DSSP file (Angstrom, degrees, kcal/mol; ACC not computed):
  #  RESIDUE AA STRUCTURE BP1 BP2  ACC     N-H-->O    O-->H-N    N-H-->O    O-->H-N    TCO  KAPPA ALPHA  PHI   PSI    X-CA   Y-CA   Z-CA
    1    1 A M     >        0   0    0      0, 0.0     4,-1.7     0, 0.0     5,-0.2   0.000 360.0 360.0 360.0 -36.3   19.1    1.7  -50.4
    2    2 A A  H  >  +     0   0    0      1,-0.2     4,-2.2     2,-0.2     5,-0.2   0.873 360.0  54.8 -62.2 -37.7   20.0   -2.0  -50.1
    3    3 A E  H  > S+     0   0    0      1,-0.2     4,-3.2     2,-0.2     5,-0.3   0.900 104.0  56.0 -65.5 -36.4   21.1   -1.4  -46.5
    4    4 A Y  H  > S+     0   0    0      1,-0.2     4,-2.8     2,-0.2    -1,-0.2   0.925 110.3  43.8 -59.1 -44.1   17.7    0.1  -45.6
    5    5 A F  H  X S+     0   0    0     -4,-1.7     4,-2.3     2,-0.2    -1,-0.2   0.855 115.0  47.9 -74.4 -31.8   15.8   -2.9  -46.8
    6    6 A T  H  X S+     0   0    0     -4,-2.2     4,-2.7     2,-0.2     5,-0.2   0.949 115.4  45.1 -69.1 -46.0   18.2   -5.4  -45.1
    7    7 A E  H  X S+     0   0    0     -4,-3.2     4,-3.0    -5,-0.2     5,-0.2   0.941 115.2  47.7 -61.2 -44.4   18.1   -3.4  -41.9
    8    8 A R  H  X S+     0   0    0     -4,-2.8     4,-3.2    -5,-0.3    -1,-0.2   0.925 111.6  51.4 -61.6 -43.2   14.2   -3.1  -42.1
    9    9 A K  H  X S+     0   0    0     -4,-2.3     4,-2.3     2,-0.2    -1,-0.2   0.885 110.0  48.8 -59.3 -41.2   14.0   -6.8  -42.9
   10   10 A A  H  X S+     0   0    0     -4,-2.7     4,-2.5     2,-0.2    -2,-0.2   0.917 112.3  47.4 -65.4 -43.4   16.1   -7.7  -39.9
   11   11 A L  H  X S+     0   0    0     -4,-3.0     4,-2.8     2,-0.2     5,-0.2   0.942 111.6  52.5 -61.5 -45.3   14.0   -5.4  -37.6
   12   12 A Q  H  X S+     0   0    0     -4,-3.2     4,-2.5     1,-0.2    -2,-0.2   0.928 110.6  46.4 -57.0 -47.3   10.9   -6.9  -39.0
   13   13 A M  H  X S+     0   0    0     -4,-2.3     4,-2.8     1,-0.2    -1,-0.2   0.900 112.6  50.7 -59.9 -42.8   12.1  -10.5  -38.3
   14   14 A T  H  X S+     0   0    0     -4,-2.5     4,-2.4     1,-0.2    -1,-0.2   0.884 110.8  49.1 -64.8 -35.9   13.2   -9.5  -34.7
   15   15 A L  H  X S+     0   0    0     -4,-2.8     4,-2.4     2,-0.2    -2,-0.2   0.932 110.1  49.7 -69.3 -42.6    9.8   -8.0  -34.1
   16   16 A E  H  X S+     0   0    0     -4,-2.5     4,-2.7    -5,-0.2    -2,-0.2   0.945 112.2  49.9 -59.1 -47.8    8.0  -11.1  -35.3
   17   17 A S  H  X S+     0   0    0     -4,-2.8     4,-2.1     1,-0.2    -2,-0.2   0.920 111.2  47.0 -53.7 -47.2   10.2  -13.2  -33.1
   18   18 A L  H  X S+     0   0    0     -4,-2.4     4,-2.4     1,-0.2    -1,-0.2   0.861 112.1  52.0 -65.3 -37.8    9.6  -11.0  -30.0
   19   19 A L  H  X S+     0   0    0     -4,-2.4     4,-2.5     2,-0.2    -1,-0.2   0.913 110.3  47.4 -66.3 -41.7    5.9  -11.1  -30.7
   20   20 A E  H  X S+     0   0    0     -4,-2.7     4,-2.3     2,-0.2    -2,-0.2   0.898 110.8  51.1 -63.0 -39.9    5.9  -14.8  -31.0
   21   21 A Q  H  X S+     0   0    0     -4,-2.1     4,-2.7     2,-0.2     5,-0.2   0.921 111.1  50.6 -60.9 -47.3    7.9  -15.1  -27.7
   22   22 A R  H  X S+     0   0    0     -4,-2.4     4,-2.5     1,-0.2    -2,-0.2   0.940 110.2  47.4 -61.7 -47.9    5.3  -12.9  -26.0
   23   23 A A  H  X S+     0   0    0     -4,-2.5     4,-2.6     1,-0.2    -1,-0.2   0.902 111.4  52.1 -56.4 -42.9    2.4  -15.0  -27.3
   24   24 A L  H  X S+     0   0    0     -4,-2.3     4,-2.5     1,-0.2    -2,-0.2   0.944 109.8  48.7 -64.5 -46.3    4.1  -18.1  -26.1
   25   25 A L  H  X S+     0   0    0     -4,-2.7     4,-2.8     1,-0.2    -2,-0.2   0.895 110.2  51.6 -55.6 -42.4    4.6  -16.5  -22.5
   26   26 A R  H  X S+     0   0    0     -4,-2.5     4,-2.6    -5,-0.2    -1,-0.2   0.929 108.9  49.7 -67.8 -42.7    1.1  -15.5  -22.4
   27   27 A R  H  X S+     0   0    0     -4,-2.6     4,-2.7     2,-0.2    -2,-0.2   0.928 113.1  47.8 -57.2 -43.1   -0.1  -19.1  -23.3
   28   28 A Q  H  X S+     0   0    0     -4,-2.5     4,-2.9     1,-0.2     5,-0.2   0.924 110.8  51.0 -63.5 -41.6    2.1  -20.5  -20.6
   29   29 A Y  H  X S+     0   0    0     -4,-2.8     4,-2.7     1,-0.2    -1,-0.2   0.921 111.9  46.5 -58.2 -47.8    0.9  -18.1  -18.1
   30   30 A V  H  X S+     0   0    0     -4,-2.6     4,-2.5     2,-0.2    -1,-0.2   0.892 113.6  48.7 -62.5 -45.3   -2.7  -18.9  -18.8
   31   31 A D  H  X S+     0   0    0     -4,-2.7     4,-2.4     2,-0.2    -2,-0.2   0.942 113.2  46.5 -61.4 -46.6   -2.0  -22.6  -18.7
   32   32 A Q  H  X S+     0   0    0     -4,-2.9     4,-3.2     2,-0.2    -2,-0.2   0.921 112.3  51.1 -62.3 -44.1   -0.1  -22.3  -15.4
   33   33 A D  H  X S+     0   0    0     -4,-2.7     4,-3.0     1,-0.2    -1,-0.2   0.930 110.0  49.5 -64.1 -43.4   -2.8  -20.1  -13.9
   34   34 A K  H  X S+     0   0    0     -4,-2.5     4,-1.9    -5,-0.2    -1,-0.2   0.910 111.7  49.0 -63.8 -36.2   -5.6  -22.6  -14.9
   35   35 A Q  H  X S+     0   0    0     -4,-2.4     4,-2.6     2,-0.2    -2,-0.2   0.929 111.1  49.6 -69.0 -44.7   -3.6  -25.4  -13.4
   36   36 A L  H  X S+     0   0    0     -4,-3.2     4,-3.0     1,-0.2     5,-0.2   0.937 109.3  52.5 -54.3 -46.8   -3.1  -23.5  -10.1
   37   37 A G  H  X S+     0   0    0     -4,-3.0     4,-2.2     1,-0.2    -2,-0.2   0.870 109.6  48.3 -59.3 -36.9   -6.7  -22.7  -10.0
   38   38 A L  H  X S+     0   0    0     -4,-1.9     4,-2.3     2,-0.2    -1,-0.2   0.943 112.0  50.0 -61.4 -48.9   -7.5  -26.4  -10.4
   39   39 A D  H  X S+     0   0    0     -4,-2.6     4,-2.6     1,-0.2    -2,-0.2   0.921 110.5  49.6 -51.2 -50.5   -5.0  -27.2   -7.6
   40   40 A I  H  X S+     0   0    0     -4,-3.0     4,-3.0     1,-0.2     5,-0.2   0.917 109.5  51.5 -61.5 -46.8   -6.5  -24.6   -5.4
   41   41 A K  H  X S+     0   0    0     -4,-2.2     4,-2.3     1,-0.2    -1,-0.2   0.884 110.2  48.9 -58.3 -38.4  -10.1  -26.0   -6.0
   42   42 A Q  H  X S+     0   0    0     -4,-2.3     4,-2.2     2,-0.2    -1,-0.2   0.904 112.3  47.4 -70.9 -41.2   -9.1  -29.5   -5.1
   43   43 A I  H  X S+     0   0    0     -4,-2.6     4,-2.8     2,-0.2    -2,-0.2   0.933 113.7  48.7 -62.3 -44.3   -7.3  -28.4   -1.9
   44   44 A L  H  X S+     0   0    0     -4,-3.0     4,-2.7     2,-0.2    -2,-0.2   0.922 110.7  50.0 -64.5 -42.3  -10.3  -26.3   -0.9
   45   45 A A  H  X S+     0   0    0     -4,-2.3     4,-2.5    -5,-0.2    -1,-0.2   0.927 113.2  47.8 -58.4 -43.8  -12.7  -29.2   -1.6
   46   46 A R  H  X S+     0   0    0     -4,-2.2     4,-2.6     2,-0.2    -2,-0.2   0.924 110.6  50.6 -66.4 -43.1  -10.5  -31.4    0.5
   47   47 A V  H  X S+     0   0    0     -4,-2.8     4,-3.2     1,-0.2     5,-0.2   0.929 110.4  49.7 -57.9 -47.6  -10.4  -28.8    3.3
   48   48 A R  H  X S+     0   0    0     -4,-2.7     4,-3.2     2,-0.2     5,-0.2   0.949 108.8  52.5 -59.9 -44.3  -14.1  -28.5    3.3
   49   49 A E  H  X S+     0   0    0     -4,-2.5     4,-2.6     1,-0.2    -2,-0.2   0.932 111.8  46.2 -55.7 -44.3  -14.5  -32.3    3.5
   50   50 A L  H  X S+     0   0    0     -4,-2.6     4,-2.2     2,-0.2     6,-0.3   0.924 112.7  50.4 -66.9 -39.7  -12.2  -32.4    6.5
   51   51 A D  H  X>S+     0   0    0     -4,-3.2     5,-1.8    -5,-0.2     4,-1.4   0.919 111.3  47.2 -60.4 -43.7  -14.0  -29.6    8.1
   52   52 A Q  H  <5S+     0   0    0     -4,-3.2     3,-0.4    -5,-0.2    -1,-0.2   0.940 110.8  51.7 -58.6 -48.9  -17.4  -31.2    7.6
   53   53 A A  H  <5S+     0   0    0     -4,-2.6    -2,-0.2     1,-0.2    -1,-0.2   0.845 117.0  40.6 -60.0 -37.4  -16.1  -34.6    8.9
   54   54 A E  H  <5S-     0   0    0     -4,-2.2    -1,-0.2    -5,-0.2    -2,-0.2   0.665 108.5-122.1 -85.0 -16.6  -14.8  -32.8   12.1
   55   55 A G  T  <5 +     0   0    0     -4,-1.4     2,-0.4    -3,-0.4    -3,-0.2   0.599  59.8 150.9  82.9  10.9  -17.6  -30.6   12.5
   56   56 A N      < -     0   0    0     -5,-1.8     2,-0.4    -6,-0.3    -1,-0.3  -0.655  30.2-166.1 -82.6 130.7  -15.4  -27.6   12.3
   57   57 A E        +     0   0    0     -2,-0.4    -1,-0.1    -3,-0.1     3,-0.1  -0.569  42.7 123.2-118.8  69.9  -17.0  -24.6   10.9
   58   58 A E    >   +     0   0    0     -2,-0.4     3,-0.7     1,-0.1     4,-0.4  -0.646  18.9 159.5-123.4  70.9  -14.2  -22.2   10.1
   59   59 A P  T 3>  +     0   0    0      0, 0.0     4,-2.7     0, 0.0     5,-0.2   0.502  47.3 100.5 -76.7  -2.4  -14.6  -21.4    6.3
   60   60 A L  H 3> S+     0   0    0      1,-0.2     4,-2.1     2,-0.2     5,-0.2   0.859  81.7  48.8 -53.2 -43.7  -12.5  -18.1    6.6
   61   61 A L  H <> S+     0   0    0     -3,-0.7     4,-2.0     1,-0.2    -1,-0.2   0.923 111.5  48.0 -62.9 -44.9   -9.4  -19.8    5.2
   62   62 A A  H  > S+     0   0    0     -4,-0.4     4,-1.8     1,-0.2    -2,-0.2   0.900 110.3  52.5 -63.3 -41.8  -11.2  -21.3    2.3
   63   63 A E  H  X S+     0   0    0     -4,-2.7     4,-1.8     1,-0.2    -1,-0.2   0.900 111.0  46.9 -62.9 -41.0  -13.0  -17.9    1.4
   64   64 A G  H  X>S+     0   0    0     -4,-2.1     5,-2.4    -5,-0.2     4,-1.0   0.873 110.9  52.5 -67.7 -33.6   -9.6  -16.1    1.4
   65   65 A A  H  <5S+     0   0    0     -4,-2.0    -2,-0.2     2,-0.2    -1,-0.2   0.841 107.5  50.8 -76.8 -27.2   -8.1  -18.8   -0.7
   66   66 A E  H  <5S+     0   0    0     -4,-1.8    -1,-0.2     1,-0.2    -2,-0.2   0.893 112.7  48.4 -69.9 -38.9  -10.9  -18.5   -3.3
   67   67 A N  H  <5S-     0   0    0     -4,-1.8    -1,-0.2    -5,-0.2    -2,-0.2   0.694 110.9-124.5 -71.6 -19.7  -10.3  -14.8   -3.4
   68   68 A G  T  <5S+     0   0    0     -4,-1.0    -3,-0.2    -5,-0.1    -4,-0.1   0.655  80.1 115.2  79.9  21.6   -6.7  -15.2   -3.8
   69   69 A T    > < +     0   0    0     -5,-2.4     3,-1.7    -6,-0.2    -4,-0.2   0.348  32.3 125.8-104.8   5.1   -6.0  -13.1   -0.8
   70   70 A V  T 3  S+     0   0    0     -6,-0.8     3,-0.1     1,-0.3    -9,-0.0  -0.465  82.6  12.3 -66.0 132.5   -4.4  -15.7    1.5
   71   71 A G  T 3  S+     0   0    0      1,-0.2     2,-0.7    -2,-0.2    -1,-0.3   0.350  92.8 122.9  82.9  -2.8   -1.1  -14.5    2.7
   72   72 A M    <   -     0   0    0     -3,-1.7    -1,-0.2     4,-0.0    -3,-0.0  -0.828  54.0-144.3 -92.4 122.6   -1.5  -10.8    1.5
   73   73 A N     >  -     0   0    0     -2,-0.7     4,-1.7    -3,-0.1     5,-0.1  -0.207  24.2-102.0 -76.4 171.6   -1.1   -8.6    4.5
   74   74 A V  H  > S+     0   0    0      1,-0.2     4,-2.5     2,-0.2     5,-0.2   0.871 117.8  59.1 -65.1 -40.0   -3.0   -5.4    5.1
   75   75 A E  H  > S+     0   0    0      1,-0.2     4,-2.0     2,-0.2    -1,-0.2   0.926 107.5  47.1 -60.7 -46.8   -0.2   -3.1    4.0
   76   76 A V  H  > S+     0   0    0      1,-0.2     4,-1.2     2,-0.2    -1,-0.2   0.907 111.6  50.3 -62.1 -42.9   -0.1   -4.7    0.5
   77   77 A M  H  < S+     0   0    0     -4,-1.7     3,-0.3     1,-0.2    -1,-0.2   0.889 109.6  50.4 -66.6 -38.2   -3.7   -4.6    0.1
   78   78 A E  H  < S+     0   0    0     -4,-2.5    -1,-0.2     1,-0.2    -2,-0.2   0.868 108.1  54.3 -63.4 -39.5   -3.8   -0.9    1.0
   79   79 A R  H  < S+     0   0    0     -4,-2.0    -1,-0.2    -5,-0.2    -2,-0.2   0.753  88.1  94.7 -68.1 -26.2   -1.0   -0.1   -1.4
   80   80 A L  S  < S-     0   0    0     -4,-1.2     2,-0.6    -3,-0.3    -3,-0.0  -0.419  88.1-111.8 -66.6 139.8   -2.9   -1.7   -4.3
   81   81 A K        -     0   0    0     -2,-0.1     2,-0.4     1,-0.1    -1,-0.1  -0.557  34.1-137.7 -77.5 124.9   -4.9    0.8   -6.3
   82   82 A G        -     0   0    0     -2,-0.6     2,-0.2    -4,-0.2    -1,-0.1  -0.607   9.8-150.4 -85.8 136.2   -8.5    0.1   -5.7
   83   83 A R        -     0   0    0     -2,-0.4     2,-0.3     1,-0.1    43,-0.0  -0.645  29.6-101.9 -94.6 159.5  -10.9    0.2   -8.5
   84   84 A K        -     0   0    0     -2,-0.2     2,-0.2    42,-0.1    42,-0.1  -0.598  45.0-109.1 -75.6 142.4  -14.5    1.1   -7.9
   85   85 A T        -     0   0    0     -2,-0.3     2,-0.3     1,-0.1    -1,-0.1  -0.516  31.6-106.2 -79.5 143.0  -16.7   -1.9   -7.8
   86   86 A H        -     0   0    0     -2,-0.2     2,-0.4    39,-0.1    -1,-0.1  -0.469  41.4-177.6 -66.6 124.0  -19.1   -2.6  -10.7
   87   87 A T        -     0   0    0     -2,-0.3     2,-0.4    37,-0.1    39,-0.2  -0.966  24.4-125.7-122.7 141.9  -22.6   -1.9   -9.7
   88   88 A R        -     0   0    0     -2,-0.4     2,-0.4     2,-0.0    -2,-0.0  -0.682  28.7-159.3 -85.5 137.5  -25.7   -2.3  -11.9
   89   89 A H        -     0   0    0     -2,-0.4     2,-1.1    34,-0.0     3,-0.1  -0.919  24.5-127.9-117.6 145.6  -27.8    0.7  -12.2
   90   90 A D    >>  -     0   0    0     -2,-0.4     4,-2.4     1,-0.2     3,-0.6  -0.784  28.6-166.1 -90.2  97.6  -31.3    1.1  -13.2
   91   91 A Y  H 3> S+     0   0    0     -2,-1.1     4,-1.7     1,-0.3    -1,-0.2   0.692  80.6  56.6 -66.2 -22.4  -30.7    3.7  -15.9
   92   92 A E  H 3> S+     0   0    0      2,-0.2     4,-1.7     1,-0.2    -1,-0.3   0.912 110.3  44.3 -74.2 -40.5  -34.3    4.8  -16.3
   93   93 A T  H <> S+     0   0    0     -3,-0.6     4,-1.7     2,-0.2    -2,-0.2   0.902 114.2  49.3 -69.3 -41.0  -34.6    5.6  -12.6
   94   94 A V  H  X S+     0   0    0     -4,-2.4     4,-2.6     1,-0.2    -1,-0.2   0.869 106.9  57.2 -66.4 -32.3  -31.2    7.4  -12.7
   95   95 A A  H  X S+     0   0    0     -4,-1.7     4,-2.7    -5,-0.2    -1,-0.2   0.911 103.6  53.4 -64.2 -38.8  -32.5    9.3  -15.9
   96   96 A N  H  X S+     0   0    0     -4,-1.7     4,-1.9     2,-0.2    -1,-0.2   0.911 109.7  46.8 -64.1 -36.4  -35.4   10.6  -13.8
   97   97 A H  H  X S+     0   0    0     -4,-1.7     4,-2.4     2,-0.2    -2,-0.2   0.919 113.3  49.9 -70.1 -38.9  -33.0   11.9  -11.1
   98   98 A V  H  X S+     0   0    0     -4,-2.6     4,-2.5     2,-0.2     5,-0.3   0.907 110.0  50.4 -61.7 -45.8  -30.8   13.5  -13.9
   99   99 A E  H  X S+     0   0    0     -4,-2.7     4,-1.8     2,-0.2    -1,-0.2   0.903 110.3  49.3 -62.9 -44.4  -33.8   15.1  -15.5
  100  100 A T  H  X S+     0   0    0     -4,-1.9     4,-2.1     1,-0.2    -2,-0.2   0.933 113.0  47.7 -61.1 -48.2  -34.9   16.6  -12.0
  101  101 A I  H  X S+     0   0    0     -4,-2.4     4,-2.4     1,-0.2    -2,-0.2   0.903 112.4  48.4 -66.5 -39.2  -31.3   17.9  -11.4
  102  102 A L  H  X S+     0   0    0     -4,-2.5     4,-1.2     2,-0.2    53,-0.3   0.790 109.7  53.0 -75.0 -26.9  -31.1   19.5  -14.9
  103  103 A R  H  < S+     0   0    0     -4,-1.8    -2,-0.2    -5,-0.3    -1,-0.2   0.913 117.2  38.5 -72.3 -38.4  -34.6   21.1  -14.5
  104  104 A E  H  < S+     0   0    0     -4,-2.1    -2,-0.2    -5,-0.2    -1,-0.2   0.876 128.6  29.6 -74.4 -38.1  -33.5   22.7  -11.3
  105  105 A M  H  < S-     0   0    0     -4,-2.4     2,-0.3     1,-0.3    -3,-0.2   0.320  87.9-150.9-112.4   7.1  -30.0   23.6  -12.1
  106  106 A S     <  +     0   0    0     -4,-1.2     2,-0.4    -5,-0.1    -1,-0.3  -0.451  69.0  16.2  59.1-111.7  -30.1   24.2  -16.0
  107  107 A A  S    S+     0   0    0     -2,-0.3     2,-0.4    47,-0.1    47,-0.2  -0.744  70.3 173.7 -99.7 133.8  -26.7   23.4  -17.5
  108  108 A L  E     -A  153   0A   0     45,-2.2    45,-3.7    -2,-0.4     2,-0.1  -0.978  29.4-118.1-137.7 145.3  -24.1   21.3  -15.7
  109  109 A T  E  >  -A  152   0A   0     -2,-0.4     4,-3.0    43,-0.2     5,-0.3  -0.383  39.8-101.3 -74.0 162.7  -20.7   19.9  -16.6
  110  110 A L  H  > S+     0   0    0     41,-1.3     4,-2.6     1,-0.2     5,-0.2   0.930 124.3  46.4 -53.9 -50.2  -20.2   16.1  -16.5
  111  111 A N  H  > S+     0   0    0      1,-0.2     4,-2.8     2,-0.2     5,-0.2   0.938 113.9  47.8 -63.0 -44.5  -18.3   16.4  -13.0
  112  112 A E  H  > S+     0   0    0      1,-0.2     4,-2.6     2,-0.2    -1,-0.2   0.913 112.7  49.1 -61.5 -37.7  -21.0   18.7  -11.5
  113  113 A L  H  X S+     0   0    0     -4,-3.0     4,-2.2     1,-0.2    -1,-0.2   0.919 114.6  45.0 -71.2 -40.6  -23.9   16.4  -12.8
  114  114 A C  H  X S+     0   0    0     -4,-2.6     4,-2.2    -5,-0.3    -1,-0.2   0.902 113.1  49.8 -69.2 -39.1  -22.1   13.4  -11.3
  115  115 A D  H  X S+     0   0    0     -4,-2.8     4,-2.3     2,-0.2    -2,-0.2   0.938 115.0  44.6 -66.8 -44.8  -21.3   15.1   -8.0
  116  116 A E  H  X S+     0   0    0     -4,-2.6     4,-2.6    -5,-0.2     5,-0.3   0.873 112.4  51.5 -65.3 -38.5  -25.0   16.3   -7.7
  117  117 A L  H  X>S+     0   0    0     -4,-2.2     4,-2.1     2,-0.2     6,-1.3   0.893 112.6  45.4 -68.7 -39.3  -26.3   12.9   -8.7
  118  118 A K  H  X5S+     0   0    0     -4,-2.2     4,-0.8     4,-0.2    -2,-0.2   0.894 115.1  48.4 -71.1 -38.3  -24.1   11.2   -6.0
  119  119 A R  H  <5S+     0   0    0     -4,-2.3    -2,-0.2    -5,-0.2    -1,-0.2   0.938 120.9  34.5 -68.8 -43.9  -25.1   13.9   -3.3
  120  120 A R  H  <5S+     0   0    0     -4,-2.6    -2,-0.2    -5,-0.2    -3,-0.2   0.914 138.0  12.4 -79.7 -44.7  -28.9   13.6   -4.0
  121  121 A S  H  <5S-     0   0    0     -4,-2.1    -3,-0.2    -5,-0.3    -2,-0.1   0.469  91.1-119.5-117.6  -7.2  -29.4   10.0   -4.9
  122  122 A G     << +     0   0    0     -4,-0.8     2,-0.7    -5,-0.7    -4,-0.2   0.693  61.6 146.2  74.2  20.1  -26.3    8.2   -3.9
  123  123 A V        +     0   0    0     -6,-1.3     2,-0.4    -9,-0.1    -1,-0.2  -0.775  19.4 173.9 -95.8 122.2  -25.6    7.0   -7.5
  124  124 A E        -     0   0    0     -2,-0.7     2,-0.3    -3,-0.1   -37,-0.1  -0.996  18.1-149.2-130.4 132.6  -21.9    6.9   -8.4
  125  125 A F        -     0   0    0     -2,-0.4     4,-0.1     1,-0.1   -39,-0.1  -0.748  16.1-137.5 -99.5 142.4  -20.7    5.4  -11.7
  126  126 A A  S    S+     0   0    0      1,-0.3    -1,-0.1    -2,-0.3   -42,-0.1   0.908 107.5  26.9 -65.6 -41.1  -17.3    3.7  -12.0
  127  127 A S  S  > S-     0   0    0      1,-0.1     4,-2.6    -3,-0.0    -1,-0.3  -0.919  76.8-164.5-121.7 103.8  -16.9    5.6  -15.2
  128  128 A P  H  > S+     0   0    0      0, 0.0     4,-2.6     0, 0.0     5,-0.3   0.861  87.0  53.4 -57.4 -36.8  -18.9    8.8  -15.1
  129  129 A Y  H  > S+     0   0    0      2,-0.2     4,-2.1     1,-0.2     5,-0.1   0.943 113.8  41.1 -63.3 -45.5  -18.7    9.4  -18.8
  130  130 A I  H  > S+     0   0    0      2,-0.2     4,-2.4     1,-0.2     5,-0.2   0.913 116.5  50.8 -67.9 -43.1  -20.1    6.0  -19.7
  131  131 A G  H  X S+     0   0    0     -4,-2.6     4,-1.8     2,-0.2    -2,-0.2   0.941 111.2  46.0 -60.2 -51.4  -22.7    6.1  -17.0
  132  132 A I  H  X S+     0   0    0     -4,-2.6     4,-3.2    -5,-0.2     5,-0.2   0.929 113.1  50.1 -58.1 -48.4  -24.0    9.4  -17.9
  133  133 A H  H  X S+     0   0    0     -4,-2.1     4,-0.8    -5,-0.3    -1,-0.2   0.901 109.7  50.2 -58.7 -39.4  -24.2    8.5  -21.6
  134  134 A K  H  < S+     0   0    0     -4,-2.4     3,-0.3     1,-0.2     4,-0.3   0.858 113.1  48.7 -65.9 -32.9  -26.0    5.3  -20.8
  135  135 A T  H >< S+     0   0    0     -4,-1.8     3,-1.7    -5,-0.2    -2,-0.2   0.922 107.8  51.9 -73.3 -43.2  -28.5    7.4  -18.6
  136  136 A I  H >< S+     0   0    0     -4,-3.2     3,-1.2     1,-0.3     6,-0.3   0.614  88.9  78.7 -76.0  -8.0  -29.1   10.1  -21.2
  137  137 A K  T 3< S+     0   0    0     -4,-0.8    -1,-0.3    -3,-0.3    -2,-0.2   0.766  97.3  48.4 -65.6 -21.0  -30.0    7.5  -23.9
  138  138 A H  T <  S+     0   0    0     -3,-1.7    -1,-0.2    -4,-0.3    -2,-0.2   0.460 105.9  64.3 -95.7  -0.2  -33.4    7.4  -21.9
  139  139 A L    X   +     0   0    0     -3,-1.2     3,-1.8    -4,-0.1    -1,-0.2  -0.783  55.8 172.8-119.9  82.1  -33.6   11.2  -22.0
  140  140 A P  T 3  S+     0   0    0      0, 0.0    -1,-0.1     0, 0.0    -4,-0.0   0.783  76.6  64.5 -63.8 -22.1  -34.0   12.4  -25.6
  141  141 A Q  T 3  S+     0   0    0      2,-0.1    15,-3.4    14,-0.0     2,-0.5   0.451  78.5 103.9 -80.1   0.5  -34.6   16.0  -24.4
  142  142 A V  E <   -B  155   0A   0     -3,-1.8     2,-0.4    -6,-0.3    13,-0.2  -0.709  60.7-151.0 -84.8 127.4  -31.0   16.3  -22.9
  143  143 A K  E     -B  154   0A   0     11,-4.2    11,-2.2    -2,-0.5     2,-0.5  -0.807   2.9-155.5 -97.3 141.3  -28.6   18.4  -25.0
  144  144 A V  E     +B  153   0A   0     -2,-0.4     2,-0.3     9,-0.2     9,-0.2  -0.967  20.0 172.1-117.1 116.8  -24.8   17.6  -24.9
  145  145 A Q  E     -B  152   0A   0      7,-3.1     7,-3.7    -2,-0.5     2,-0.5  -0.844  28.5-126.9-121.3 159.8  -22.5   20.5  -25.8
  146  146 A K  E     -B  151   0A   0     -2,-0.3     2,-0.6     5,-0.2     5,-0.2  -0.905  16.0-172.6-104.3 131.0  -18.8   20.8  -25.6
  147  147 A D  E >  S-B  150   0A   0      3,-3.2     3,-1.7    -2,-0.5     2,-0.6  -0.790  71.7 -58.2-121.1  86.9  -17.3   23.8  -23.7
  148  148 A G  T 3  S-     0   0    0     -2,-0.6     0, 0.0     1,-0.3     0, 0.0  -0.703 121.6 -19.1  75.1-119.0  -13.6   23.4  -24.5
  149  149 A R  T 3  S+     0   0    0     -2,-0.6     2,-0.3    -3,-0.1    -1,-0.3   0.442 122.2  95.8-100.0  -0.8  -12.7   20.0  -23.2
  150  150 A K  E <   - B   0 147A   0     -3,-1.7    -3,-3.2   -41,-0.0     2,-0.5  -0.668  68.3-135.6 -92.7 144.7  -15.8   19.9  -20.9
  151  151 A L  E     - B   0 146A   0     -2,-0.3   -41,-1.3    -5,-0.2     2,-0.5  -0.799  19.6-160.7 -89.2 133.3  -19.1   18.3  -21.7
  152  152 A V  E     -AB 109 145A   0     -7,-3.7    -7,-3.1    -2,-0.5     2,-0.5  -0.968   2.5-160.1-119.0 130.7  -22.1   20.4  -20.7
  153  153 A F  E     +AB 108 144A   0    -45,-3.7   -45,-2.2    -2,-0.5     2,-0.3  -0.899  20.9 154.0-111.0 135.6  -25.5   18.8  -20.2
  154  154 A S  E     - B   0 143A   0    -11,-2.2   -11,-4.2    -2,-0.5     2,-0.3  -0.974  43.7 -99.4-149.4 163.7  -28.8   20.7  -20.4
  155  155 A L  E     - B   0 142A   0    -53,-0.3     2,-0.3    -2,-0.3   -13,-0.2  -0.695  39.5-116.4 -89.1 141.5  -32.5   20.1  -21.2
  156  156 A A              0   0    0    -15,-3.4    -1,-0.1    -2,-0.3   -15,-0.0  -0.598 360.0 360.0 -73.6 130.2  -33.6   21.2  -24.6
  157  157 A T              0   0    0     -2,-0.3    -1,-0.1     0, 0.0    -2,-0.0   0.447 360.0 360.0 -96.8 360.0  -36.3   24.0  -24.3
């Protein structure tokens, strides 16, 4: 029993040490990132000053540097997994579209509803689950049921 406590205590101490190292590395990373960001801003400001002084209007280098894409070739950018860009939706308007779709097609799964919404009104959510749930907050007459692992949306009659 004494071995268990000593081994457990040693593992706990090792874990605490590793967590402290991890936190320290994160703080260092954040500090270095901030410093690099400041250096980049200073350089970009100087480049803009020089461009304005010379009358050179080629801001492409500066825009790429601000976005952090300078030096990244097309292949690397294509290999990176792209996220859907965040777009703001008018959920009340989207709710009207959803209500119309559900009136015409009765019960639909989450994927079917999102596909139909995209096809009819061009609305696409980065996260369909969250987007639809924010939308149906404006539609108290929508029923949500589970069919196995699928969510099924329909209008209450």
